[in-house]
mmCIF file of the C-alpha atoms, coordinates in Angstrom:
data_MODEL
# 
_entry.id   MODEL 
# 
loop_
_atom_site.group_PDB 
_atom_site.id 
_atom_site.type_symbol 
_atom_site.label_atom_id 
_atom_site.label_alt_id 
_atom_site.label_comp_id 
_atom_site.label_asym_id 
_atom_site.label_entity_id 
_atom_site.label_seq_id 
_atom_site.pdbx_PDB_ins_code 
_atom_site.Cartn_x 
_atom_site.Cartn_y 
_atom_site.Cartn_z 
_atom_site.occupancy 
_atom_site.B_iso_or_equiv 
_atom_site.pdbx_formal_charge 
_atom_site.auth_seq_id 
_atom_site.auth_comp_id 
_atom_site.auth_asym_id 
_atom_site.auth_atom_id 
_atom_site.pdbx_PDB_model_num 
ATOM 1   C CA . MET A 1 1   ? 61.127 93.852 -14.140 1.00 0.00 ? 1   MET A CA 1 
ATOM 2   C CA . GLY A 1 2   ? 63.965 91.907 -12.586 1.00 0.00 ? 2   GLY A CA 1 
ATOM 3   C CA . THR A 1 3   ? 67.688 92.807 -13.042 1.00 0.00 ? 3   THR A CA 1 
ATOM 4   C CA . LEU A 1 4   ? 69.680 90.363 -15.150 1.00 0.00 ? 4   LEU A CA 1 
ATOM 5   C CA . ARG A 1 5   ? 71.270 88.840 -11.865 1.00 0.00 ? 5   ARG A CA 1 
ATOM 6   C CA . ASP A 1 6   ? 67.929 87.700 -10.684 1.00 0.00 ? 6   ASP A CA 1 
ATOM 7   C CA . LEU A 1 7   ? 67.081 86.374 -14.497 1.00 0.00 ? 7   LEU A CA 1 
ATOM 8   C CA . GLN A 1 8   ? 70.435 84.472 -14.074 1.00 0.00 ? 8   GLN A CA 1 
ATOM 9   C CA . PHE A 1 9   ? 69.176 82.786 -10.728 1.00 0.00 ? 9   PHE A CA 1 
ATOM 10  C CA . ALA A 1 10  ? 65.933 82.053 -12.164 1.00 0.00 ? 10  ALA A CA 1 
ATOM 11  C CA . LEU A 1 11  ? 67.707 80.231 -15.040 1.00 0.00 ? 11  LEU A CA 1 
ATOM 12  C CA . GLN A 1 12  ? 70.190 78.397 -12.889 1.00 0.00 ? 12  GLN A CA 1 
ATOM 13  C CA . LEU A 1 13  ? 67.025 77.186 -10.565 1.00 0.00 ? 13  LEU A CA 1 
ATOM 14  C CA . LYS A 1 14  ? 65.311 75.628 -13.919 1.00 0.00 ? 14  LYS A CA 1 
ATOM 15  C CA . ILE A 1 15  ? 68.502 74.126 -15.088 1.00 0.00 ? 15  ILE A CA 1 
ATOM 16  C CA . GLU A 1 16  ? 68.842 72.466 -11.550 1.00 0.00 ? 16  GLU A CA 1 
ATOM 17  C CA . GLU A 1 17  ? 65.223 71.375 -11.915 1.00 0.00 ? 17  GLU A CA 1 
ATOM 18  C CA . LEU A 1 18  ? 65.871 69.824 -15.086 1.00 0.00 ? 18  LEU A CA 1 
ATOM 19  C CA . ARG A 1 19  ? 68.932 67.875 -13.942 1.00 0.00 ? 19  ARG A CA 1 
ATOM 20  C CA . GLN A 1 20  ? 67.036 66.521 -10.907 1.00 0.00 ? 20  GLN A CA 1 
ATOM 21  C CA . ARG A 1 21  ? 63.989 65.330 -13.557 1.00 0.00 ? 21  ARG A CA 1 
ATOM 22  C CA . ASP A 1 22  ? 66.869 63.769 -15.485 1.00 0.00 ? 22  ASP A CA 1 
ATOM 23  C CA . THR A 1 23  ? 68.303 61.770 -12.639 1.00 0.00 ? 23  THR A CA 1 
ATOM 24  C CA . LEU A 1 24  ? 64.799 60.805 -11.780 1.00 0.00 ? 24  LEU A CA 1 
ATOM 25  C CA . ILE A 1 25  ? 64.208 59.277 -15.176 1.00 0.00 ? 25  ILE A CA 1 
ATOM 26  C CA . ASP A 1 26  ? 67.348 57.653 -15.226 1.00 0.00 ? 26  ASP A CA 1 
ATOM 27  C CA . GLU A 1 27  ? 66.424 55.932 -12.032 1.00 0.00 ? 27  GLU A CA 1 
ATOM 28  C CA . LEU A 1 28  ? 63.006 54.855 -13.530 1.00 0.00 ? 28  LEU A CA 1 
ATOM 29  C CA . GLU A 1 29  ? 64.644 53.445 -16.533 1.00 0.00 ? 29  GLU A CA 1 
ATOM 30  C CA . LEU A 1 30  ? 67.188 51.408 -14.050 1.00 0.00 ? 30  LEU A CA 1 
ATOM 31  C CA . GLU A 1 31  ? 64.114 50.054 -12.350 1.00 0.00 ? 31  GLU A CA 1 
ATOM 32  C CA . LEU A 1 32  ? 62.708 48.894 -15.504 1.00 0.00 ? 32  LEU A CA 1 
ATOM 33  C CA . ASP A 1 33  ? 65.782 47.186 -16.380 1.00 0.00 ? 33  ASP A CA 1 
ATOM 34  C CA . THR A 1 34  ? 65.711 45.490 -13.014 1.00 0.00 ? 34  THR A CA 1 
ATOM 35  C CA . LYS A 1 35  ? 62.300 44.270 -13.521 1.00 0.00 ? 35  LYS A CA 1 
ATOM 36  C CA . ASP A 1 36  ? 62.902 43.222 -17.055 1.00 0.00 ? 36  ASP A CA 1 
ATOM 37  C CA . GLU A 1 37  ? 65.782 41.167 -15.660 1.00 0.00 ? 37  GLU A CA 1 
ATOM 38  C CA . LEU A 1 38  ? 63.217 39.710 -12.856 1.00 0.00 ? 38  LEU A CA 1 
ATOM 39  C CA . ILE A 1 39  ? 60.960 38.704 -15.585 1.00 0.00 ? 39  ILE A CA 1 
ATOM 40  C CA . ARG A 1 40  ? 63.987 36.703 -17.589 1.00 0.00 ? 40  ARG A CA 1 
ATOM 41  C CA . ARG A 1 41  ? 64.690 35.292 -14.272 1.00 0.00 ? 41  ARG A CA 1 
ATOM 42  C CA . LEU A 1 42  ? 61.220 33.977 -13.461 1.00 0.00 ? 42  LEU A CA 1 
ATOM 43  C CA . GLN A 1 43  ? 61.042 32.812 -16.744 1.00 0.00 ? 43  GLN A CA 1 
ATOM 44  C CA . GLU A 1 44  ? 64.609 30.471 -16.638 1.00 0.00 ? 44  GLU A CA 1 
ATOM 45  C CA . GLU A 1 45  ? 62.820 29.360 -13.096 1.00 0.00 ? 45  GLU A CA 1 
ATOM 46  C CA . LEU A 1 46  ? 59.674 28.208 -15.033 1.00 0.00 ? 46  LEU A CA 1 
ATOM 47  C CA . ASP A 1 47  ? 61.662 26.454 -17.738 1.00 0.00 ? 47  ASP A CA 1 
ATOM 48  C CA . ARG A 1 48  ? 63.765 24.446 -15.420 1.00 0.00 ? 48  ARG A CA 1 
ATOM 49  C CA . TYR A 1 49  ? 60.702 23.604 -13.496 1.00 0.00 ? 49  TYR A CA 1 
ATOM 50  C CA . ARG A 1 50  ? 59.274 22.191 -16.902 1.00 0.00 ? 50  ARG A CA 1 
ATOM 51  C CA . THR A 1 51  ? 62.511 20.461 -17.586 1.00 0.00 ? 51  THR A CA 1 
ATOM 52  C CA . THR A 1 52  ? 62.205 18.480 -14.084 1.00 0.00 ? 52  THR A CA 1 
ATOM 53  C CA . VAL A 1 53  ? 58.548 17.586 -14.402 1.00 0.00 ? 53  VAL A CA 1 
ATOM 54  C CA . SER A 1 54  ? 58.566 16.849 -18.772 1.00 0.00 ? 54  SER A CA 1 
ATOM 55  C CA . LEU A 1 55  ? 60.425 13.705 -19.057 1.00 0.00 ? 55  LEU A CA 1 
ATOM 56  C CA . PRO A 1 56  ? 58.051 11.238 -20.576 1.00 0.00 ? 56  PRO A CA 1 
ATOM 57  C CA . GLY A 1 57  ? 58.006 7.706  -18.905 1.00 0.00 ? 57  GLY A CA 1 
ATOM 58  C CA . ALA A 1 58  ? 57.624 4.162  -20.404 1.00 0.00 ? 58  ALA A CA 1 
ATOM 59  C CA . SER A 1 59  ? 54.004 4.837  -20.256 1.00 0.00 ? 59  SER A CA 1 
ATOM 60  C CA . ALA A 1 60  ? 54.166 7.412  -22.925 1.00 0.00 ? 60  ALA A CA 1 
ATOM 61  C CA . VAL A 1 61  ? 56.603 4.980  -25.200 1.00 0.00 ? 61  VAL A CA 1 
ATOM 62  C CA . SER A 1 62  ? 54.173 2.114  -25.176 1.00 0.00 ? 62  SER A CA 1 
ATOM 63  C CA . ALA A 1 63  ? 51.351 4.505  -25.870 1.00 0.00 ? 63  ALA A CA 1 
ATOM 64  C CA . CYS A 1 64  ? 52.998 5.882  -29.018 1.00 0.00 ? 64  CYS A CA 1 
ATOM 65  C CA . ARG A 1 65  ? 53.528 2.338  -30.312 1.00 0.00 ? 65  ARG A CA 1 
ATOM 66  C CA . GLN A 1 66  ? 49.958 1.021  -30.124 1.00 0.00 ? 66  GLN A CA 1 
ATOM 67  C CA . PRO A 1 67  ? 48.193 1.944  -33.092 1.00 0.00 ? 67  PRO A CA 1 
ATOM 68  C CA . ARG A 1 68  ? 44.795 3.346  -33.287 1.00 0.00 ? 68  ARG A CA 1 
ATOM 69  C CA . ARG A 1 69  ? 44.553 4.469  -29.747 1.00 0.00 ? 69  ARG A CA 1 
ATOM 70  C CA . GLN A 1 70  ? 41.937 7.044  -28.680 1.00 0.00 ? 70  GLN A CA 1 
ATOM 71  C CA . THR A 1 71  ? 44.458 9.472  -26.856 1.00 0.00 ? 71  THR A CA 1 
ATOM 72  C CA . VAL A 1 72  ? 47.955 10.610 -27.611 1.00 0.00 ? 72  VAL A CA 1 
ATOM 73  C CA . ILE A 1 73  ? 50.719 11.502 -25.095 1.00 0.00 ? 73  ILE A CA 1 
ATOM 74  C CA . CYS A 1 74  ? 51.950 15.302 -24.695 1.00 0.00 ? 74  CYS A CA 1 
ATOM 75  C CA . GLU A 1 75  ? 54.294 15.712 -21.286 1.00 0.00 ? 75  GLU A CA 1 
ATOM 76  C CA . PRO A 1 76  ? 54.803 19.144 -20.129 1.00 0.00 ? 76  PRO A CA 1 
ATOM 77  C CA . LEU A 1 77  ? 57.549 20.979 -22.104 1.00 0.00 ? 77  LEU A CA 1 
ATOM 78  C CA . THR A 1 78  ? 61.312 21.146 -21.701 1.00 0.00 ? 78  THR A CA 1 
ATOM 79  C CA . LEU A 1 79  ? 64.077 23.773 -23.044 1.00 0.00 ? 79  LEU A CA 1 
ATOM 80  C CA . ASP A 1 80  ? 66.635 20.975 -22.110 1.00 0.00 ? 80  ASP A CA 1 
ATOM 81  C CA . PRO A 1 81  ? 68.427 20.229 -25.747 1.00 0.00 ? 81  PRO A CA 1 
ATOM 82  C CA . VAL A 1 82  ? 69.063 16.562 -24.254 1.00 0.00 ? 82  VAL A CA 1 
ATOM 83  C CA . THR A 1 83  ? 65.591 16.036 -23.128 1.00 0.00 ? 83  THR A CA 1 
ATOM 84  C CA . LEU A 1 84  ? 64.432 17.521 -26.045 1.00 0.00 ? 84  LEU A CA 1 
ATOM 85  C CA . ALA A 1 85  ? 66.511 15.115 -28.192 1.00 0.00 ? 85  ALA A CA 1 
ATOM 86  C CA . LEU A 1 86  ? 65.240 12.061 -26.158 1.00 0.00 ? 86  LEU A CA 1 
ATOM 87  C CA . VAL A 1 87  ? 61.672 13.101 -26.879 1.00 0.00 ? 87  VAL A CA 1 
ATOM 88  C CA . SER A 1 88  ? 62.208 13.560 -30.435 1.00 0.00 ? 88  SER A CA 1 
ATOM 89  C CA . GLN A 1 89  ? 63.572 9.798  -30.117 1.00 0.00 ? 89  GLN A CA 1 
ATOM 90  C CA . ARG A 1 90  ? 60.393 8.701  -28.717 1.00 0.00 ? 90  ARG A CA 1 
ATOM 91  C CA . SER A 1 91  ? 58.124 10.559 -30.943 1.00 0.00 ? 91  SER A CA 1 
ATOM 92  C CA . CYS A 1 92  ? 55.277 9.112  -32.944 1.00 0.00 ? 92  CYS A CA 1 
ATOM 93  C CA . ASP A 1 93  ? 55.622 9.635  -36.870 1.00 0.00 ? 93  ASP A CA 1 
ATOM 94  C CA . LYS A 1 94  ? 53.832 12.623 -38.381 1.00 0.00 ? 94  LYS A CA 1 
ATOM 95  C CA . SER A 1 95  ? 53.858 13.990 -41.586 1.00 0.00 ? 95  SER A CA 1 
ATOM 96  C CA . HIS A 1 96  ? 55.312 17.324 -42.424 1.00 0.00 ? 96  HIS A CA 1 
ATOM 97  C CA . GLU A 1 97  ? 51.863 18.677 -43.273 1.00 0.00 ? 97  GLU A CA 1 
ATOM 98  C CA . SER A 1 98  ? 50.629 17.514 -39.861 1.00 0.00 ? 98  SER A CA 1 
ATOM 99  C CA . GLN A 1 99  ? 53.282 19.223 -37.937 1.00 0.00 ? 99  GLN A CA 1 
ATOM 100 C CA . ARG A 1 100 ? 52.803 22.333 -39.906 1.00 0.00 ? 100 ARG A CA 1 
ATOM 101 C CA . LEU A 1 101 ? 49.125 22.241 -38.914 1.00 0.00 ? 101 LEU A CA 1 
ATOM 102 C CA . ILE A 1 102 ? 49.754 21.817 -35.304 1.00 0.00 ? 102 ILE A CA 1 
ATOM 103 C CA . ARG A 1 103 ? 52.383 24.320 -35.204 1.00 0.00 ? 103 ARG A CA 1 
ATOM 104 C CA . ALA A 1 104 ? 49.921 27.121 -37.036 1.00 0.00 ? 104 ALA A CA 1 
ATOM 105 C CA . SER A 1 105 ? 47.244 26.349 -34.585 1.00 0.00 ? 105 SER A CA 1 
ATOM 106 C CA . PHE A 1 106 ? 49.415 26.857 -31.518 1.00 0.00 ? 106 PHE A CA 1 
ATOM 107 C CA . LEU A 1 107 ? 50.633 30.324 -33.219 1.00 0.00 ? 107 LEU A CA 1 
ATOM 108 C CA . ARG A 1 108 ? 46.918 31.201 -33.454 1.00 0.00 ? 108 ARG A CA 1 
ATOM 109 C CA . ASN A 1 109 ? 46.343 30.591 -29.615 1.00 0.00 ? 109 ASN A CA 1 
ATOM 110 C CA . ASP A 1 110 ? 46.121 33.562 -27.511 1.00 0.00 ? 110 ASP A CA 1 
ATOM 111 C CA . LEU A 1 111 ? 48.776 31.745 -24.795 1.00 0.00 ? 111 LEU A CA 1 
ATOM 112 C CA . LEU A 1 112 ? 50.130 28.854 -26.712 1.00 0.00 ? 112 LEU A CA 1 
ATOM 113 C CA . LYS A 1 113 ? 51.590 31.517 -29.191 1.00 0.00 ? 113 LYS A CA 1 
ATOM 114 C CA . HIS A 1 114 ? 53.868 32.573 -26.458 1.00 0.00 ? 114 HIS A CA 1 
ATOM 115 C CA . LEU A 1 115 ? 55.878 29.144 -26.654 1.00 0.00 ? 115 LEU A CA 1 
ATOM 116 C CA . ASP A 1 116 ? 59.297 29.003 -28.510 1.00 0.00 ? 116 ASP A CA 1 
ATOM 117 C CA . GLU A 1 117 ? 60.169 26.896 -31.269 1.00 0.00 ? 117 GLU A CA 1 
ATOM 118 C CA . GLY A 1 118 ? 61.680 24.249 -29.079 1.00 0.00 ? 118 GLY A CA 1 
ATOM 119 C CA . GLU A 1 119 ? 58.689 23.920 -26.865 1.00 0.00 ? 119 GLU A CA 1 
ATOM 120 C CA . ILE A 1 120 ? 56.599 23.623 -29.759 1.00 0.00 ? 120 ILE A CA 1 
ATOM 121 C CA . ARG A 1 121 ? 58.759 20.884 -31.279 1.00 0.00 ? 121 ARG A CA 1 
ATOM 122 C CA . ALA A 1 122 ? 58.444 18.725 -28.011 1.00 0.00 ? 122 ALA A CA 1 
ATOM 123 C CA . ILE A 1 123 ? 54.744 19.126 -27.974 1.00 0.00 ? 123 ILE A CA 1 
ATOM 124 C CA . ILE A 1 124 ? 54.324 18.242 -31.378 1.00 0.00 ? 124 ILE A CA 1 
ATOM 125 C CA . ALA A 1 125 ? 57.182 15.280 -31.046 1.00 0.00 ? 125 ALA A CA 1 
ATOM 126 C CA . CYS A 1 126 ? 54.671 13.517 -28.432 1.00 0.00 ? 126 CYS A CA 1 
ATOM 127 C CA . MET A 1 127 ? 51.306 13.618 -30.323 1.00 0.00 ? 127 MET A CA 1 
ATOM 128 C CA . HIS A 1 128 ? 49.905 11.334 -32.836 1.00 0.00 ? 128 HIS A CA 1 
ATOM 129 C CA . SER A 1 129 ? 46.960 11.523 -34.933 1.00 0.00 ? 129 SER A CA 1 
ATOM 130 C CA . THR A 1 130 ? 43.469 9.548  -34.270 1.00 0.00 ? 130 THR A CA 1 
ATOM 131 C CA . THR A 1 131 ? 40.264 8.740  -36.396 1.00 0.00 ? 131 THR A CA 1 
ATOM 132 C CA . ILE A 1 132 ? 36.721 10.001 -35.031 1.00 0.00 ? 132 ILE A CA 1 
ATOM 133 C CA . ASN A 1 133 ? 34.031 7.892  -36.690 1.00 0.00 ? 133 ASN A CA 1 
ATOM 134 C CA . GLN A 1 134 ? 30.710 9.643  -37.502 1.00 0.00 ? 134 GLN A CA 1 
ATOM 135 C CA . GLY A 1 135 ? 28.448 10.209 -34.436 1.00 0.00 ? 135 GLY A CA 1 
ATOM 136 C CA . CYS A 1 136 ? 31.177 9.569  -31.999 1.00 0.00 ? 136 CYS A CA 1 
ATOM 137 C CA . TYR A 1 137 ? 31.671 13.068 -29.647 1.00 0.00 ? 137 TYR A CA 1 
ATOM 138 C CA . VAL A 1 138 ? 35.071 14.341 -29.269 1.00 0.00 ? 138 VAL A CA 1 
ATOM 139 C CA . ILE A 1 139 ? 33.781 16.584 -26.282 1.00 0.00 ? 139 ILE A CA 1 
ATOM 140 C CA . GLN A 1 140 ? 30.659 15.914 -24.647 1.00 0.00 ? 140 GLN A CA 1 
ATOM 141 C CA . GLU A 1 141 ? 28.961 18.699 -22.604 1.00 0.00 ? 141 GLU A CA 1 
ATOM 142 C CA . GLY A 1 142 ? 29.348 19.028 -18.876 1.00 0.00 ? 142 GLY A CA 1 
ATOM 143 C CA . THR A 1 143 ? 32.505 16.901 -18.543 1.00 0.00 ? 143 THR A CA 1 
ATOM 144 C CA . ALA A 1 144 ? 35.529 17.703 -17.357 1.00 0.00 ? 144 ALA A CA 1 
ATOM 145 C CA . GLY A 1 145 ? 38.306 19.191 -19.557 1.00 0.00 ? 145 GLY A CA 1 
ATOM 146 C CA . ALA A 1 146 ? 41.291 16.994 -19.615 1.00 0.00 ? 146 ALA A CA 1 
ATOM 147 C CA . GLN A 1 147 ? 42.581 17.272 -22.900 1.00 0.00 ? 147 GLN A CA 1 
ATOM 148 C CA . ALA A 1 148 ? 43.297 19.661 -25.934 1.00 0.00 ? 148 ALA A CA 1 
ATOM 149 C CA . TYR A 1 149 ? 42.409 18.782 -29.622 1.00 0.00 ? 149 TYR A CA 1 
ATOM 150 C CA . VAL A 1 150 ? 43.926 20.186 -33.076 1.00 0.00 ? 150 VAL A CA 1 
ATOM 151 C CA . LEU A 1 151 ? 41.449 19.083 -35.931 1.00 0.00 ? 151 LEU A CA 1 
ATOM 152 C CA . GLU A 1 152 ? 43.607 17.575 -39.103 1.00 0.00 ? 152 GLU A CA 1 
ATOM 153 C CA . GLU A 1 153 ? 41.291 16.653 -41.294 1.00 0.00 ? 153 GLU A CA 1 
ATOM 154 C CA . GLY A 1 154 ? 37.302 16.926 -41.588 1.00 0.00 ? 154 GLY A CA 1 
ATOM 155 C CA . ARG A 1 155 ? 34.897 19.199 -39.861 1.00 0.00 ? 155 ARG A CA 1 
ATOM 156 C CA . LEU A 1 156 ? 33.126 19.096 -36.472 1.00 0.00 ? 156 LEU A CA 1 
ATOM 157 C CA . GLU A 1 157 ? 30.283 20.422 -35.338 1.00 0.00 ? 157 GLU A CA 1 
ATOM 158 C CA . MET A 1 158 ? 30.294 22.423 -31.658 1.00 0.00 ? 158 MET A CA 1 
ATOM 159 C CA . MET A 1 159 ? 27.041 22.430 -30.048 1.00 0.00 ? 159 MET A CA 1 
ATOM 160 C CA . LYS A 1 160 ? 25.553 23.689 -26.841 1.00 0.00 ? 160 LYS A CA 1 
ATOM 161 C CA . ASP A 1 161 ? 21.988 22.807 -25.302 1.00 0.00 ? 161 ASP A CA 1 
ATOM 162 C CA . GLY A 1 162 ? 21.167 21.201 -28.695 1.00 0.00 ? 162 GLY A CA 1 
ATOM 163 C CA . LEU A 1 163 ? 22.188 24.411 -31.011 1.00 0.00 ? 163 LEU A CA 1 
ATOM 164 C CA . LYS A 1 164 ? 24.910 24.517 -33.312 1.00 0.00 ? 164 LYS A CA 1 
ATOM 165 C CA . LEU A 1 165 ? 27.392 27.182 -32.116 1.00 0.00 ? 165 LEU A CA 1 
ATOM 166 C CA . LEU A 1 166 ? 29.951 27.032 -35.065 1.00 0.00 ? 166 LEU A CA 1 
ATOM 167 C CA . THR A 1 167 ? 31.894 24.470 -37.405 1.00 0.00 ? 167 THR A CA 1 
ATOM 168 C CA . VAL A 1 168 ? 35.287 23.472 -36.234 1.00 0.00 ? 168 VAL A CA 1 
ATOM 169 C CA . GLU A 1 169 ? 37.515 23.493 -39.294 1.00 0.00 ? 169 GLU A CA 1 
ATOM 170 C CA . PRO A 1 170 ? 41.159 22.112 -39.855 1.00 0.00 ? 170 PRO A CA 1 
ATOM 171 C CA . GLU A 1 171 ? 43.953 23.767 -37.728 1.00 0.00 ? 171 GLU A CA 1 
ATOM 172 C CA . ASP A 1 172 ? 41.322 24.736 -35.301 1.00 0.00 ? 172 ASP A CA 1 
ATOM 173 C CA . LEU A 1 173 ? 42.497 24.076 -31.530 1.00 0.00 ? 173 LEU A CA 1 
ATOM 174 C CA . PHE A 1 174 ? 39.766 23.443 -28.917 1.00 0.00 ? 174 PHE A CA 1 
ATOM 175 C CA . GLY A 1 175 ? 39.364 22.007 -25.493 1.00 0.00 ? 175 GLY A CA 1 
ATOM 176 C CA . GLU A 1 176 ? 42.022 24.244 -23.995 1.00 0.00 ? 176 GLU A CA 1 
ATOM 177 C CA . LEU A 1 177 ? 39.757 26.458 -22.102 1.00 0.00 ? 177 LEU A CA 1 
ATOM 178 C CA . ALA A 1 178 ? 38.287 23.692 -19.815 1.00 0.00 ? 178 ALA A CA 1 
ATOM 179 C CA . LEU A 1 179 ? 41.811 23.029 -18.946 1.00 0.00 ? 179 LEU A CA 1 
ATOM 180 C CA . LEU A 1 180 ? 42.787 26.724 -18.120 1.00 0.00 ? 180 LEU A CA 1 
ATOM 181 C CA . TYR A 1 181 ? 39.943 27.495 -15.959 1.00 0.00 ? 181 TYR A CA 1 
ATOM 182 C CA . ASN A 1 182 ? 39.919 24.193 -14.715 1.00 0.00 ? 182 ASN A CA 1 
ATOM 183 C CA . CYS A 1 183 ? 36.283 23.483 -15.267 1.00 0.00 ? 183 CYS A CA 1 
ATOM 184 C CA . THR A 1 184 ? 33.611 21.464 -17.256 1.00 0.00 ? 184 THR A CA 1 
ATOM 185 C CA . HIS A 1 185 ? 33.100 21.718 -21.190 1.00 0.00 ? 185 HIS A CA 1 
ATOM 186 C CA . THR A 1 186 ? 30.214 23.915 -21.883 1.00 0.00 ? 186 THR A CA 1 
ATOM 187 C CA . TYR A 1 187 ? 29.598 22.572 -25.129 1.00 0.00 ? 187 TYR A CA 1 
ATOM 188 C CA . SER A 1 188 ? 29.851 19.079 -27.189 1.00 0.00 ? 188 SER A CA 1 
ATOM 189 C CA . VAL A 1 189 ? 31.730 18.296 -30.365 1.00 0.00 ? 189 VAL A CA 1 
ATOM 190 C CA . SER A 1 190 ? 31.275 15.841 -32.538 1.00 0.00 ? 190 SER A CA 1 
ATOM 191 C CA . GLY A 1 191 ? 31.643 14.420 -36.436 1.00 0.00 ? 191 GLY A CA 1 
ATOM 192 C CA . LYS A 1 192 ? 33.850 12.309 -38.612 1.00 0.00 ? 192 LYS A CA 1 
ATOM 193 C CA . SER A 1 193 ? 37.296 13.813 -38.235 1.00 0.00 ? 193 SER A CA 1 
ATOM 194 C CA . LYS A 1 194 ? 40.948 13.030 -38.151 1.00 0.00 ? 194 LYS A CA 1 
ATOM 195 C CA . LEU A 1 195 ? 42.274 14.724 -34.646 1.00 0.00 ? 195 LEU A CA 1 
ATOM 196 C CA . CYS A 1 196 ? 45.597 15.300 -32.970 1.00 0.00 ? 196 CYS A CA 1 
ATOM 197 C CA . ILE A 1 197 ? 44.976 15.104 -29.586 1.00 0.00 ? 197 ILE A CA 1 
ATOM 198 C CA . ALA A 1 198 ? 47.138 16.759 -26.124 1.00 0.00 ? 198 ALA A CA 1 
ATOM 199 C CA . PRO A 1 199 ? 46.050 15.220 -23.144 1.00 0.00 ? 199 PRO A CA 1 
ATOM 200 C CA . HIS A 1 200 ? 48.382 16.823 -20.841 1.00 0.00 ? 200 HIS A CA 1 
ATOM 201 C CA . LEU A 1 201 ? 48.756 20.505 -21.666 1.00 0.00 ? 201 LEU A CA 1 
ATOM 202 C CA . LEU A 1 202 ? 47.129 21.606 -18.569 1.00 0.00 ? 202 LEU A CA 1 
ATOM 203 C CA . PRO A 1 203 ? 50.299 22.365 -16.840 1.00 0.00 ? 203 PRO A CA 1 
ATOM 204 C CA . THR A 1 204 ? 51.870 24.246 -19.911 1.00 0.00 ? 204 THR A CA 1 
ATOM 205 C CA . ILE A 1 205 ? 48.428 26.532 -20.247 1.00 0.00 ? 205 ILE A CA 1 
ATOM 206 C CA . GLN A 1 206 ? 48.625 27.111 -16.411 1.00 0.00 ? 206 GLN A CA 1 
ATOM 207 C CA . HIS A 1 207 ? 52.238 28.067 -16.279 1.00 0.00 ? 207 HIS A CA 1 
ATOM 208 C CA . LEU A 1 208 ? 51.987 30.327 -19.393 1.00 0.00 ? 208 LEU A CA 1 
ATOM 209 C CA . SER A 1 209 ? 48.594 32.123 -18.167 1.00 0.00 ? 209 SER A CA 1 
ATOM 210 C CA . ILE A 1 210 ? 50.503 32.640 -14.728 1.00 0.00 ? 210 ILE A CA 1 
ATOM 211 C CA . LEU A 1 211 ? 53.546 34.204 -16.416 1.00 0.00 ? 211 LEU A CA 1 
ATOM 212 C CA . GLN A 1 212 ? 51.361 36.519 -18.633 1.00 0.00 ? 212 GLN A CA 1 
ATOM 213 C CA . THR A 1 213 ? 49.300 37.734 -15.853 1.00 0.00 ? 213 THR A CA 1 
ATOM 214 C CA . PHE A 1 214 ? 52.881 38.525 -13.949 1.00 0.00 ? 214 PHE A CA 1 
ATOM 215 C CA . LYS A 1 215 ? 54.143 40.324 -16.858 1.00 0.00 ? 215 LYS A CA 1 
ATOM 216 C CA . ASN A 1 216 ? 51.082 42.331 -17.376 1.00 0.00 ? 216 ASN A CA 1 
ATOM 217 C CA . ASN A 1 217 ? 50.808 43.221 -13.450 1.00 0.00 ? 217 ASN A CA 1 
ATOM 218 C CA . LEU A 1 218 ? 54.497 44.434 -13.869 1.00 0.00 ? 218 LEU A CA 1 
ATOM 219 C CA . LEU A 1 219 ? 53.724 46.585 -17.013 1.00 0.00 ? 219 LEU A CA 1 
ATOM 220 C CA . VAL A 1 220 ? 50.672 48.375 -15.325 1.00 0.00 ? 220 VAL A CA 1 
ATOM 221 C CA . ASN A 1 221 ? 52.758 49.135 -12.196 1.00 0.00 ? 221 ASN A CA 1 
ATOM 222 C CA . ASP A 1 222 ? 55.681 50.580 -14.204 1.00 0.00 ? 222 ASP A CA 1 
ATOM 223 C CA . LEU A 1 223 ? 53.368 52.660 -16.423 1.00 0.00 ? 223 LEU A CA 1 
ATOM 224 C CA . ASP A 1 224 ? 51.532 53.909 -13.298 1.00 0.00 ? 224 ASP A CA 1 
ATOM 225 C CA . SER A 1 225 ? 54.913 54.768 -11.469 1.00 0.00 ? 225 SER A CA 1 
ATOM 226 C CA . MET A 1 226 ? 56.359 56.320 -14.732 1.00 0.00 ? 226 MET A CA 1 
ATOM 227 C CA . THR A 1 227 ? 53.009 58.702 -15.098 1.00 0.00 ? 227 THR A CA 1 
ATOM 228 C CA . ALA A 1 228 ? 53.337 59.628 -11.410 1.00 0.00 ? 228 ALA A CA 1 
ATOM 229 C CA . ALA A 1 229 ? 56.771 60.691 -11.630 1.00 0.00 ? 229 ALA A CA 1 
ATOM 230 C CA . LEU A 1 230 ? 56.443 62.567 -14.825 1.00 0.00 ? 230 LEU A CA 1 
ATOM 231 C CA . GLN A 1 231 ? 53.383 64.358 -13.967 1.00 0.00 ? 231 GLN A CA 1 
ATOM 232 C CA . PRO A 1 232 ? 55.105 67.407 -12.259 1.00 0.00 ? 232 PRO A CA 1 
ATOM 233 C CA . LEU A 1 233 ? 57.322 67.743 -15.337 1.00 0.00 ? 233 LEU A CA 1 
ATOM 234 C CA . ILE A 1 234 ? 54.497 67.770 -17.651 1.00 0.00 ? 234 ILE A CA 1 
ATOM 235 C CA . CYS A 1 235 ? 52.761 70.248 -15.596 1.00 0.00 ? 235 CYS A CA 1 
ATOM 236 C CA . ALA A 1 236 ? 55.937 72.476 -15.265 1.00 0.00 ? 236 ALA A CA 1 
ATOM 237 C CA . PHE A 1 237 ? 56.348 72.519 -19.371 1.00 0.00 ? 237 PHE A CA 1 
ATOM 238 C CA . LEU A 1 238 ? 52.866 73.219 -19.594 1.00 0.00 ? 238 LEU A CA 1 
ATOM 239 C CA . VAL A 1 239 ? 52.832 76.255 -17.188 1.00 0.00 ? 239 VAL A CA 1 
# 
């Protein structure tokens, strides 16, 4: 059995170990804060990039003024209040119900739900509706993805190889996956309906995908680092 002096010395060593571990935990928390700040700065850089490429040109104005066109203009996003006000002045008229429906469809989408309110308003401001007659195709299987759609009224049938996959209902967003993966459509969509079309969502979707992947990678790396650092502490307490 050890003497009191030996026990005091052993206790002092344990206290010192705990202090070192507390210091290590503080350093890891600081590293996490630093990476959070990096993510914030990258988000700001992404927002500035969107601002520089998102001012709609004269063609966007004329497109909104022409009735019954088959496409709508939906330029890349901007967070700049001045630009956002300009976009709103050039917007196409939509009912409150149409705006609510488009916003709800974005919030249900795994990528677009990460947009903030200003970005969603910027997209909605540059969209207008178009009517699809019975028998006309909204999307044809094998064609390149160029735009995304939000169904306002009616119902559409999504088909592949002549077989019905599902029924597209009002408030559903579709067509965005071909934009995200830069591929052709793997299905056809047809029917009589009223649509809101977003033909230029590609930069927005790609940027959101890249940012989300980057955040996920940082989170995984942080968890791995913390697990490795805390493993000795866990083992020590278990012994």
